[in-house]
C-alpha positions in Angstrom: 27.1 52.3 -23.5 30.5 52.0 -24.7 33.0 49.7 -24.5 34.8 51.2 -21.6 31.5 51.5 -19.8 30.6 48.1 -20.3 33.7 46.9 -19.2 33.8 48.8 -16.0 30.2 47.6 -15.0 30.9 44.4 -15.5 34.6 44.4 -13.6 32.3 46.2 -10.9 29.4 43.3 -10.5 32.6 40.4 -10.8 34.3 42.1 -7.7 37.0 44.2 -9.3 38.0 47.0 -7.0 39.8 49.2 -9.9 36.3 49.2 -11.3 34.6 50.1 -8.0 37.4 53.1 -7.7 36.3 54.2 -10.8 32.7 54.9 -9.3 34.1 56.1 -6.2 35.9 58.9 -7.5 33.0 59.5 -10.3 30.7 60.2 -7.8 32.1 61.0 -4.0 32.6 64.4 -4.3 28.9 64.8 -5.7 27.5 62.5 -3.0 29.5 64.8 -0.3 27.7 68.2 -1.8 24.5 66.8 -1.8 24.8 65.3 1.6 26.2 68.3 3.2 23.5 70.3 1.7 21.0 68.1 3.5 22.7 68.2 6.6 23.2 72.0 6.7 27.0 71.3 6.0 27.8 68.9 8.6 30.9 67.7 6.3 32.4 65.0 8.7 28.9 62.9 9.0 28.1 63.7 5.3 31.4 62.3 4.5 30.5 59.4 6.7 27.3 58.8 5.2 28.4 58.8 1.5 31.3 56.4 3.0 28.6 54.3 4.4 26.5 54.3 0.8 29.2 53.1 -0.9 29.9 50.0 1.3 26.2 49.7 0.7 26.8 49.8 -3.1 29.7 47.2 -2.8 27.7 45.0 -1.1 24.9 44.8 -3.9 27.3 45.6 -7.1 25.5 42.2 -8.5 22.5 43.7 -8.3 23.0 47.0 -11.1 22.5 46.9 -14.4 23.9 50.3 -15.8 25.8 53.1 -14.5 22.7 55.5 -14.0 21.1 52.7 -11.5 24.4 52.5 -9.5 24.3 56.7 -9.7 20.4 56.3 -8.5 20.8 53.9 -5.8 23.7 56.3 -4.4 21.7 59.4 -4.2 19.0 57.7 -2.9 20.8 55.5 -0.2 22.6 59.1 0.7 19.7 60.8 1.2 17.9 58.3 3.0 20.9 57.7 5.4 20.8 61.5 5.8 17.4 61.8 6.8 17.2 59.2 9.3 20.4 60.8 10.8 18.5 64.2 10.9 15.1 62.2 12.6 17.3 60.4 15.1 19.4 63.6 15.5 16.5 65.6 16.9 15.1 62.6 18.4 12.0 63.6 20.7 11.7 66.7 19.0 11.0 64.5 15.9 8.3 62.3 17.4 5.2 65.1 17.5 6.0 65.8 13.6 6.8 62.1 12.6 4.0 62.1 9.7 5.2 65.3 8.3 8.9 63.9 8.6 7.4 60.7 6.8 5.8 62.5 3.8 8.4 64.6 3.2 10.8 61.7 2.4 8.6 61.1 -0.3 9.0 63.7 -2.7 10.9 66.8 -0.8 11.8 69.5 -4.0 14.8 70.4 -1.3 16.3 66.9 -2.0 16.2 67.4 -5.9 17.4 70.9 -5.2 20.6 69.3 -3.4 21.4 67.1 -5.7 21.0 69.5 -8.6 23.2 72.0 -6.6 25.9 69.3 -5.4 26.3 68.1 -9.2 26.8 72.0 -10.3 29.4 72.1 -7.2 31.2 69.1 -8.3 31.4 70.9 -12.0 32.4 73.8 -10.6 35.3 72.3 -8.4 35.8 70.1 -11.5 36.7 73.1 -13.7 38.7 75.2 -10.5 41.1 71.9 -10.6 41.9 72.5 -14.2 43.0 75.9 -13.6 46.2 77.2 -13.6 48.0 76.5 -10.3 48.5 80.1 -9.3 44.7 80.8 -10.5 43.6 77.9 -8.0 45.1 78.9 -5.6 43.9 82.5 -5.4 40.4 81.2 -6.1 40.3 79.0 -3.5 42.0 81.4 -0.9 39.3 84.1 -1.8 36.2 82.3 -2.3 36.7 78.7 0.4 39.0 80.6 2.7 37.4 84.3 2.6 40.7 86.0 2.4 40.6 89.5 1.4 43.2 90.5 -1.8 45.9 92.2 0.1 46.2 89.2 2.9 46.5 86.8 -0.3 49.3 89.1 -2.2 51.0 89.0 1.1 50.7 85.2 1.9 51.6 84.1 -2.0 54.0 86.9 -2.5 52.6 88.7 -5.1 51.7 92.1 -5.6 48.3 92.9 -5.2 48.0 94.0 -8.8 48.9 90.5 -9.9 46.7 88.6 -7.6 43.7 91.0 -8.9 44.6 89.8 -12.8 44.9 86.5 -12.0 41.5 86.2 -10.0 40.0 87.9 -12.9 41.4 85.7 -15.7 40.5 82.9 -13.4 37.0 83.9 -13.4 36.8 84.2 -17.0 38.2 80.9 -17.7 35.3 79.4 -15.0 32.8 81.4 -16.5 33.3 80.3 -20.0 33.8 76.3 -19.2 30.5 76.7 -17.4 28.9 78.5 -20.4 29.9 75.5 -22.4 28.0 73.4 -19.9 25.1 75.9 -20.1 22.4 73.3 -21.1 22.5 70.9 -18.4 23.1 73.7 -15.7 19.8 75.5 -16.8 
């Protein structure tokens, strides 16, 4: 561990809110993707669960010896809260299958798949944020808002060809950045 990581962990354990904020900013988006994947895209509940996981982390801040343990705690707390929510949400329907559900809590490959997916989405979103403002807006409108190129060109007051060029460059930039991280992704 480096000096900054040592200081952050030590300050966090001592109750420093800026150190807490470092961990919050580092893991919040990954945890939200992870929770949304488990909850089948229930973004509002996922965000509440993630917030609760950070509250639990703060309450137990003196128990952690490394950032890896903090990260593991956050993901396990989020996973358990999501599964508890799903179990309570389905109520009586789940009573007949409680044993199956409990067994799936132990080691569910889909949970690990969700973890990997959430980390990949967090990396992708971070790289999207590094694009130029116009490329970022075009990617957002195209992929997240599912708008057609003609609609994007009209809303951004651009020629359709300019939209296509910026979109292509954005995709090229993202592809290049993600290929640099391919060892992690694969």
